[in-house]
C-alpha positions as a Markdown table, in Angstrom:
| # | Residue | x | y | z |
|---|---|---|---|---|
| 1 | Met | -38.4 | -14.5 | 46.7 |
| 2 | Ser | -36.3 | -16.8 | 44.4 |
| 3 | Glu | -32.6 | -16.0 | 44.1 |
| 4 | Ser | -32.1 | -18.3 | 41.1 |
| 5 | Gly | -31.4 | -15.3 | 38.8 |
| 6 | Glu | -28.6 | -13.8 | 40.8 |
| 7 | Asn | -25.9 | -16.0 | 39.2 |
| 8 | Glu | -27.2 | -15.8 | 35.7 |
| 9 | Thr | -24.6 | -14.4 | 33.2 |
| 10 | Pro | -26.1 | -11.8 | 30.9 |
| 11 | Ala | -26.3 | -12.9 | 27.3 |
| 12 | Val | -23.8 | -11.2 | 25.0 |
| 13 | Glu | -25.4 | -9.9 | 21.9 |
| 14 | Thr | -23.6 | -11.1 | 18.7 |
| 15 | Ile | -24.0 | -9.2 | 15.4 |
| 16 | Ser | -23.5 | -11.1 | 12.2 |
| 17 | Phe | -21.1 | -9.8 | 9.6 |
| 18 | Val | -24.0 | -8.9 | 7.2 |
| 19 | Asp | -25.7 | -6.9 | 9.9 |
| 20 | Glu | -22.5 | -5.1 | 10.9 |
| 21 | Leu | -21.9 | -4.4 | 7.2 |
| 22 | Lys | -25.4 | -2.9 | 6.9 |
| 23 | Arg | -24.9 | -0.8 | 10.0 |
| 24 | Ala | -21.5 | 0.6 | 8.8 |
| 25 | Trp | -23.0 | 1.3 | 5.3 |
| 26 | Gly | -25.9 | 3.1 | 6.9 |
| 27 | Arg | -23.5 | 5.4 | 8.9 |
| 28 | Leu | -21.6 | 6.4 | 5.8 |
| 29 | Pro | -22.9 | 9.8 | 4.5 |
| 30 | Arg | -23.0 | 10.9 | 0.8 |
| 31 | Lys | -22.4 | 7.4 | -0.4 |
| 32 | Glu | -24.5 | 8.0 | -3.5 |
| 33 | Val | -22.3 | 10.8 | -4.5 |
| 34 | Phe | -19.2 | 8.7 | -3.9 |
| 35 | Leu | -20.6 | 5.8 | -6.0 |
| 36 | Val | -21.3 | 8.1 | -8.9 |
| 37 | Leu | -17.8 | 9.7 | -8.8 |
| 38 | Phe | -16.2 | 6.3 | -8.2 |
| 39 | Ala | -18.0 | 4.8 | -11.2 |
| 40 | Ser | -17.1 | 7.8 | -13.4 |
| 41 | Trp | -13.5 | 7.7 | -12.4 |
| 42 | Gly | -13.3 | 3.9 | -13.0 |
| 43 | Ala | -15.0 | 4.2 | -16.4 |
| 44 | Leu | -12.3 | 6.8 | -17.5 |
| 45 | Phe | -9.5 | 4.4 | -16.6 |
| 46 | His | -11.4 | 1.4 | -18.2 |
| 47 | Phe | -12.2 | 2.9 | -21.5 |
| 48 | Leu | -9.3 | 5.4 | -21.8 |
| 49 | Gly | -6.8 | 4.0 | -19.4 |
| 50 | Asn | -4.1 | 2.4 | -21.6 |
| 51 | Ser | -2.5 | 3.5 | -24.8 |
| 52 | Thr | 0.3 | 0.9 | -25.1 |
| 53 | Phe | -1.7 | -1.4 | -27.4 |
| 54 | Gly | 1.5 | -2.9 | -28.8 |
| 55 | Tyr | 2.2 | -4.6 | -25.5 |
| 56 | Thr | -1.2 | -5.3 | -24.1 |
| 57 | Asp | -4.1 | -5.0 | -26.6 |
| 58 | Thr | -6.6 | -3.4 | -24.2 |
| 59 | Ser | -7.8 | 0.2 | -23.5 |
| 60 | Ser | -8.4 | -0.7 | -19.8 |
| 61 | Ile | -5.7 | 0.1 | -17.3 |
| 62 | Phe | -7.2 | -2.6 | -15.0 |
| 63 | Ala | -6.7 | -5.3 | -17.7 |
| 64 | Trp | -3.2 | -4.0 | -18.2 |
| 65 | Met | -2.5 | -4.3 | -14.5 |
| 66 | Tyr | -4.0 | -7.8 | -14.4 |
| 67 | Asn | -1.8 | -8.9 | -17.3 |
| 68 | Ala | 1.3 | -7.4 | -15.6 |
| 69 | Tyr | 0.5 | -9.2 | -12.3 |
| 70 | Asn | 0.0 | -12.6 | -14.0 |
| 71 | Ala | 2.5 | -12.6 | -16.8 |
| 72 | Pro | 5.0 | -15.5 | -16.9 |
| 73 | Leu | 8.0 | -14.9 | -14.6 |
| 74 | Ser | 6.2 | -11.8 | -13.2 |
| 75 | Glu | 7.6 | -10.3 | -10.0 |
| 76 | Asp | 4.3 | -8.4 | -9.4 |
| 77 | Gly | 1.9 | -11.2 | -8.5 |
| 78 | His | 1.3 | -9.6 | -5.1 |
| 79 | Gly | -0.7 | -7.0 | -6.8 |
| 80 | Asn | -3.6 | -9.4 | -7.0 |
| 81 | Leu | -3.9 | -9.6 | -3.3 |
| 82 | Ile | -3.4 | -5.9 | -2.3 |
| 83 | Pro | -7.0 | -4.8 | -2.9 |
| 84 | Phe | -8.3 | -7.5 | -0.6 |
| 85 | Val | -5.7 | -6.7 | 2.1 |
| 86 | Val | -6.7 | -3.0 | 1.9 |
| 87 | Leu | -10.4 | -3.8 | 2.2 |
| 88 | Ala | -9.8 | -6.1 | 5.2 |
| 89 | Leu | -7.8 | -3.3 | 7.0 |
| 90 | Val | -10.5 | -0.7 | 6.1 |
| 91 | Trp | -13.0 | -3.0 | 7.7 |
| 92 | Trp | -10.8 | -3.3 | 10.8 |
| 93 | Lys | -10.5 | 0.5 | 11.0 |
| 94 | Arg | -14.2 | 1.1 | 10.3 |
| 95 | Asn | -15.0 | 2.7 | 13.7 |
| 96 | Ala | -12.2 | 5.2 | 13.4 |
| 97 | Leu | -13.2 | 6.0 | 9.8 |
| 98 | Leu | -16.9 | 6.5 | 10.6 |
| 99 | Gly | -16.4 | 9.2 | 13.1 |
| 100 | Asp | -18.2 | 12.5 | 13.6 |
| 101 | His | -16.1 | 14.6 | 11.2 |
| 102 | Leu | -17.1 | 13.3 | 7.8 |
| 103 | Glu | -17.7 | 16.7 | 6.2 |
| 104 | Pro | -16.9 | 17.3 | 2.5 |
| 105 | Trp | -13.6 | 19.0 | 1.8 |
| 106 | Arg | -13.2 | 20.9 | -1.4 |
| 107 | Gly | -9.4 | 21.0 | -1.1 |
| 108 | Ala | -9.4 | 17.4 | -2.1 |
| 109 | Leu | -10.3 | 18.5 | -5.6 |
| 110 | Val | -6.6 | 19.3 | -6.0 |
| 111 | Leu | -5.7 | 15.7 | -5.6 |
| 112 | Val | -8.4 | 14.6 | -8.2 |
| 113 | Leu | -7.0 | 17.1 | -10.7 |
| 114 | Ala | -3.5 | 16.0 | -10.0 |
| 115 | Gly | -4.5 | 12.4 | -10.5 |
| 116 | Leu | -6.2 | 13.3 | -13.8 |
| 117 | Met | -3.1 | 15.3 | -15.0 |
| 118 | Met | -0.8 | 12.3 | -14.1 |
| 119 | His | -3.1 | 10.0 | -16.2 |
| 120 | Ile | -3.1 | 12.4 | -19.2 |
| 121 | Ile | 0.8 | 12.5 | -19.0 |
| 122 | Gly | 1.0 | 8.7 | -18.7 |
| 123 | Phe | -1.5 | 8.2 | -21.5 |
| 124 | Ile | 0.3 | 10.5 | -23.9 |
| 125 | Ala | 3.8 | 9.2 | -22.9 |
| 126 | Gln | 2.5 | 5.6 | -23.0 |
| 127 | Gln | 3.6 | 5.0 | -19.4 |
| 128 | Pro | 0.8 | 3.0 | -17.7 |
| 129 | Arg | 2.6 | 3.1 | -14.3 |
| 130 | Ile | 2.1 | 6.9 | -14.2 |
| 131 | Ser | -1.6 | 6.5 | -15.0 |
| 132 | Ile | -1.9 | 3.9 | -12.2 |
| 133 | Val | -0.5 | 6.4 | -9.7 |
| 134 | Gly | -2.9 | 9.0 | -11.0 |
| 135 | Leu | -5.7 | 6.4 | -10.6 |
| 136 | Phe | -5.1 | 5.9 | -6.9 |
| 137 | Leu | -4.3 | 9.5 | -6.2 |
| 138 | Gly | -7.5 | 10.7 | -7.8 |
| 139 | Leu | -9.6 | 8.1 | -5.9 |
| 140 | Tyr | -8.0 | 9.3 | -2.7 |
| 141 | Gly | -9.1 | 12.8 | -3.6 |
| 142 | Ile | -12.6 | 11.7 | -4.4 |
| 143 | Met | -12.9 | 10.2 | -0.9 |
| 144 | Gly | -11.7 | 13.5 | 0.5 |
| 145 | Leu | -14.4 | 15.3 | -1.5 |
| 146 | Cys | -17.1 | 13.1 | 0.0 |
| 147 | Trp | -15.9 | 12.5 | 3.5 |
| 148 | Gly | -13.2 | 15.1 | 4.3 |
| 149 | Lys | -9.8 | 15.4 | 6.0 |
| 150 | His | -10.7 | 13.1 | 9.0 |
| 151 | Trp | -11.4 | 10.2 | 6.6 |
| 152 | Met | -8.3 | 10.9 | 4.5 |
| 153 | Ile | -6.0 | 10.9 | 7.6 |
| 154 | Asn | -7.5 | 7.7 | 9.0 |
| 155 | Ile | -7.5 | 5.8 | 5.7 |
| 156 | Phe | -4.0 | 6.9 | 4.7 |
| 157 | Phe | -2.9 | 3.6 | 6.0 |
| 158 | Pro | -4.1 | 1.1 | 4.6 |
| 159 | Tyr | -4.7 | 3.1 | 1.4 |
| 160 | Phe | -0.9 | 3.6 | 1.2 |
| 161 | Leu | -0.6 | -0.2 | 0.4 |
| 162 | Phe | -2.0 | 0.5 | -3.1 |
| 163 | Ala | 1.5 | 1.6 | -3.9 |
| 164 | Phe | 2.3 | -2.1 | -4.2 |
| 165 | Cys | -0.2 | -2.3 | -7.0 |
| 166 | Val | 2.1 | -0.4 | -9.3 |
| 167 | Pro | 3.9 | -3.1 | -11.3 |
| 168 | Ile | 7.7 | -2.9 | -11.3 |
| 169 | Gly | 8.3 | -5.1 | -14.3 |
| 170 | Ser | 11.6 | -4.3 | -16.1 |
| 171 | Leu | 12.3 | -1.5 | -13.7 |
| 172 | Ala | 13.3 | -4.1 | -11.1 |
| 173 | Gln | 16.5 | -4.7 | -13.0 |
| 174 | Val | 17.9 | -1.5 | -11.4 |
| 175 | Val | 17.5 | -3.3 | -8.0 |
| 176 | Thr | 17.9 | -6.9 | -8.9 |
| 177 | Phe | 21.4 | -6.8 | -10.3 |
| 178 | Pro | 22.9 | -5.1 | -7.2 |
| 179 | Leu | 21.0 | -7.5 | -5.0 |
| 180 | Arg | 22.3 | -10.4 | -7.0 |
| 181 | Leu | 25.9 | -9.2 | -6.5 |
| 182 | Leu | 25.4 | -8.5 | -2.8 |
| 183 | Val | 23.8 | -11.9 | -2.1 |
| 184 | Ser | 26.4 | -13.9 | -4.1 |
| 185 | Glu | 29.3 | -11.9 | -2.5 |
| 186 | Ile | 28.1 | -12.5 | 1.0 |
| 187 | Ala | 27.2 | -16.1 | 0.5 |
| 188 | Val | 30.5 | -17.0 | -1.2 |
| 189 | Gly | 32.4 | -14.9 | 1.5 |
| 190 | Phe | 30.7 | -16.9 | 4.2 |
| 191 | Ala | 31.3 | -20.2 | 2.5 |
| 192 | Thr | 35.0 | -19.6 | 1.9 |
| 193 | Thr | 35.9 | -18.1 | 5.3 |
| 194 | Ala | 33.6 | -19.7 | 7.8 |
| 195 | Leu | 33.0 | -23.0 | 6.1 |
| 196 | Gln | 36.5 | -23.2 | 4.4 |
| 197 | Leu | 35.0 | -24.3 | 1.1 |
| 198 | Asp | 36.9 | -23.9 | -2.2 |
| 199 | Ile | 34.4 | -21.6 | -3.9 |
| 200 | Ile | 35.1 | -19.0 | -6.6 |
| 201 | Arg | 32.8 | -16.1 | -7.6 |
| 202 | Glu | 32.8 | -14.3 | -10.9 |
| 203 | Gly | 30.1 | -11.7 | -10.8 |
| 204 | Thr | 26.9 | -13.6 | -10.0 |
| 205 | Leu | 28.4 | -17.0 | -11.1 |
| 206 | Ile | 29.5 | -19.3 | -8.4 |
| 207 | Phe | 31.9 | -22.2 | -9.0 |
| 208 | Asp | 33.8 | -24.8 | -6.9 |
| 209 | Gly | 37.5 | -25.0 | -7.2 |
| 210 | Asp | 37.4 | -27.6 | -10.0 |
| 211 | Arg | 34.6 | -25.9 | -11.8 |
| 212 | Thr | 32.5 | -29.0 | -11.6 |
| 213 | Phe | 29.7 | -27.0 | -9.9 |
| 214 | Gln | 28.3 | -23.8 | -11.4 |
| 215 | Tyr | 25.5 | -21.8 | -10.1 |
| 216 | Asp | 24.2 | -18.4 | -11.2 |
| 217 | Val | 22.4 | -16.2 | -8.8 |
| 218 | Ala | 19.6 | -15.4 | -11.3 |
| 219 | Pro | 17.2 | -12.4 | -11.0 |
| 220 | Ala | 14.6 | -14.7 | -9.4 |
| 221 | Cys | 17.2 | -15.5 | -6.7 |
| 222 | Ser | 18.1 | -11.9 | -6.0 |
| 223 | Gly | 15.3 | -11.5 | -3.5 |
| 224 | Ile | 13.4 | -8.8 | -5.3 |
| 225 | Arg | 10.1 | -10.7 | -4.9 |
| 226 | Ser | 10.7 | -11.6 | -1.3 |
| 227 | Leu | 11.9 | -8.0 | -0.7 |
| 228 | Ile | 8.6 | -6.5 | -2.0 |
| 229 | Thr | 6.5 | -9.1 | -0.2 |
| 230 | Leu | 8.4 | -8.5 | 3.0 |
| 231 | Phe | 8.2 | -4.8 | 2.7 |
| 232 | Ala | 4.5 | -5.0 | 2.4 |
| 233 | Leu | 4.3 | -7.4 | 5.3 |
| 234 | Thr | 6.5 | -5.3 | 7.6 |
| 235 | Thr | 4.6 | -2.2 | 6.6 |
| 236 | Ile | 1.3 | -3.7 | 7.6 |
| 237 | Tyr | 2.8 | -5.1 | 10.8 |
| 238 | Gly | 4.4 | -1.8 | 11.7 |
| 239 | Phe | 1.2 | 0.3 | 11.2 |
| 240 | Val | -1.0 | -2.2 | 13.0 |
| 241 | Ser | 1.3 | -2.9 | 15.9 |
| 242 | Tyr | 2.8 | 0.5 | 16.7 |
| 243 | Arg | 1.8 | 4.1 | 17.3 |
| 244 | Ser | 5.2 | 5.8 | 17.0 |
| 245 | Leu | 6.5 | 6.7 | 13.6 |
| 246 | Trp | 10.1 | 5.6 | 14.2 |
| 247 | Arg | 9.0 | 2.1 | 15.2 |
| 248 | Arg | 6.9 | 1.8 | 12.1 |
| 249 | Gly | 9.8 | 3.1 | 9.9 |
| 250 | Leu | 12.3 | 0.8 | 11.5 |
| 251 | Met | 10.0 | -2.2 | 11.0 |
| 252 | Met | 9.5 | -1.3 | 7.3 |
| 253 | Phe | 13.3 | -0.7 | 6.8 |
| 254 | Ala | 14.0 | -4.1 | 8.4 |
| 255 | Ser | 12.5 | -5.9 | 5.4 |
| 256 | Ile | 15.7 | -5.1 | 3.4 |
| 257 | Pro | 18.3 | -6.8 | 5.6 |
| 258 | Leu | 15.8 | -9.6 | 6.4 |
| 259 | Ala | 15.3 | -10.3 | 2.6 |
| 260 | Val | 19.0 | -10.3 | 2.0 |
| 261 | Leu | 19.8 | -12.5 | 5.0 |
| 262 | Gly | 17.1 | -15.1 | 3.9 |
| 263 | Asn | 18.5 | -15.3 | 0.4 |
| 264 | Val | 22.1 | -15.5 | 1.6 |
| 265 | Leu | 21.2 | -18.4 | 3.8 |
| 266 | Arg | 19.4 | -20.0 | 0.8 |
| 267 | Ile | 22.3 | -19.6 | -1.6 |
| 268 | Thr | 24.8 | -20.7 | 1.1 |
| 269 | Thr | 22.8 | -23.9 | 1.6 |
| 270 | Val | 22.8 | -24.5 | -2.2 |
| 271 | Ile | 26.6 | -24.0 | -2.3 |
| 272 | Val | 27.2 | -26.5 | 0.5 |
| 273 | Val | 24.9 | -29.1 | -0.9 |
| 274 | Gly | 26.4 | -28.6 | -4.4 |
| 275 | Asp | 29.9 | -28.9 | -3.1 |
| 276 | Val | 29.2 | -32.1 | -1.1 |
| 277 | Phe | 26.6 | -33.9 | -3.3 |
| 278 | Gly | 27.1 | -32.3 | -6.8 |
| 279 | Met | 25.6 | -29.7 | -8.9 |
| 280 | Glu | 22.3 | -31.5 | -9.6 |
| 281 | Ala | 21.6 | -31.9 | -5.9 |
| 282 | Gly | 22.3 | -28.3 | -5.3 |
| 283 | Leu | 19.9 | -27.1 | -8.0 |
| 284 | Lys | 17.2 | -29.5 | -6.8 |
| 285 | Ile | 17.3 | -28.2 | -3.3 |
| 286 | Glu | 17.5 | -24.6 | -4.5 |
| 287 | Gln | 14.0 | -25.0 | -6.0 |
| 288 | Lys | 12.6 | -26.2 | -2.6 |
| 289 | Leu | 14.1 | -23.5 | -0.4 |
| 290 | Gly | 11.9 | -20.6 | -1.3 |
| 291 | Phe | 10.2 | -20.8 | 2.1 |
| 292 | Leu | 13.6 | -20.3 | 3.9 |
| 293 | Thr | 13.7 | -16.6 | 3.0 |
| 294 | Phe | 10.3 | -16.0 | 4.6 |
| 295 | Leu | 11.0 | -18.2 | 7.6 |
| 296 | Val | 14.1 | -16.2 | 8.4 |
| 297 | Ala | 12.2 | -12.9 | 7.9 |
| 298 | Ile | 9.3 | -14.0 | 10.2 |
| 299 | Ile | 11.8 | -14.9 | 12.9 |
| 300 | Gly | 13.6 | -11.6 | 12.4 |
| 301 | Ile | 10.3 | -9.7 | 12.7 |
| 302 | Phe | 9.5 | -11.3 | 16.0 |
| 303 | Val | 13.0 | -10.7 | 17.3 |
| 304 | Leu | 12.9 | -7.1 | 16.3 |
| 305 | Glu | 9.4 | -6.7 | 17.8 |
| 306 | His | 10.7 | -8.0 | 21.1 |
| 307 | Phe | 13.3 | -5.2 | 21.3 |
| 308 | Ile | 11.1 | -2.3 | 20.1 |
| 309 | Arg | 7.8 | -3.3 | 21.7 |
| 310 | Glu | 5.7 | -0.4 | 22.9 |
| 311 | Gly | 4.7 | -0.3 | 26.5 |
| 312 | Gln | 1.1 | -0.2 | 27.5 |
| 313 | Pro | -0.3 | 3.3 | 28.3 |
| 314 | Lys | 0.0 | 4.0 | 32.0 |
| 315 | Lys | -3.3 | 4.3 | 33.7 |
| 316 | Ala | -3.8 | 7.2 | 36.0 |
| 317 | Val | -4.0 | 6.1 | 39.6 |
| 318 | Ala | -6.3 | 8.0 | 41.9 |
| 319 | His | -5.1 | 8.6 | 45.5 |
| 320 | Glu | -7.5 | 9.2 | 48.2 |
| 321 | Asn | -6.5 | 11.3 | 51.1 |
């Protein structure tokens, strides 16, 4: 007999994305009910979603959100990307979501009603952000009605990321001004003590000793955009990489000092360049150093990951007597 087949490697069956998508869609129960409820919920927020016509002339909360994300000088542009990130992570977790416990749960109706109540309050008070929270809360409840507690637990992350879809807008001023003061204070303190530069700070204004150089740590330089982006990034990284809650929480919290550190380094660089080469050189380089904040943050994330890395689960070893 021929032994030519002994060394043959069995072919690995590959499934295309479209075929895998069809397979996953076929495993999902009560999808028709969900689509009807989803469309109805979406129609409510499209036709009766926004009452602040003086600011954005549209009745759709979705159009209001789009305008908030893409307005000039907006700090909420990340909202455009969040739905795609959520969908990608849902696809990544599809096997956990499509388990054997996808039974309807009537208790989720409470969340739907709570979301509806929040929208009514937001609509009457002309506070679209409250309606947006109601939108996502109600949709979470609709999924629970169709697919139960198992689904809701497994999809909590990445569904939680929709919190970043709530525009901050003018509310960011509560955070940006303290951040501006903190960043400018640390940067000037480092420049005067460690670098021995003759630098003066008045609030968020930074001068050299002769006042030939003046730089204002503006809201855009406070780090609020990088803070929000980094918080989303560390949240995703924490939930994907760790099982323990304290590691996830620590990784999320790390976004705050990392954002501050990155912006301090950027402002310090501007101070040094401005002191040596003049104000115009400092302002020019400031506009090109936006990447520095994220570079520092990425390095910080990998350093932190090295110290809090989870060990691999120990395999049980069988001993034969």
